[in-house]
N, C-alpha and C positions, 0 to 999 in steps of 0.2 A: 503494500500500500505506501502510496506517494501525498505527500502532504504540503502545501505552500504556508510557507513562513512568511507573514503577510507584511510585517516590518523589512521585510528582505526586499519584497516584488515592486517593480518600476513600471508594471502595467503594460511592459514592452509587446504584448501578446506573440512573443515567439512560441510560446508552449501552446497556444491555442491553436495556430495553423501546425504546428507539429504532431498533434495529438490524431492519430490514426481512427480513433472509437469515438471523438468529439466529446470527450468527456470533462473538456477545460472550457471554460467562458469564464468571463469577467464579470465581477460584480463587485459595484462601488470601486471600482479600479485597482480590483486585486483580483487575481488568477484563483478560479475555484474549481478543484479536483471533484466531479462527481464519482462516488467511489463505485456506485452499481455499475456505470458505463466503462472506468479505467480496466484497462486489462494490464496493466503493469507492466510494461514493456520498457520503460524509461527514457523513453523518447524527450518528453519534458525536460527531464533532467539534463540531457546532453546539451540544451539549444540556451537553456537558462541564463544569460549572462552574469547575474549574481547570486547563482546559486541558491535560489529561494524556496527550489522544490526538493525536499529530502524525502528518503526513504523511511517509514514508520514500521 
């Protein structure tokens, strides 16, 4: 499972475009990962420029 550290997210939307399952959306200028849709592929982690997405 991956989660977004809200204080690290800069709203760049790189993760949203990279997610193959459409599990990431922006809410209040912060990336949100829908755990029901997330396939735990880690693609979002690779493109996040601030390291805001971590495995939990």
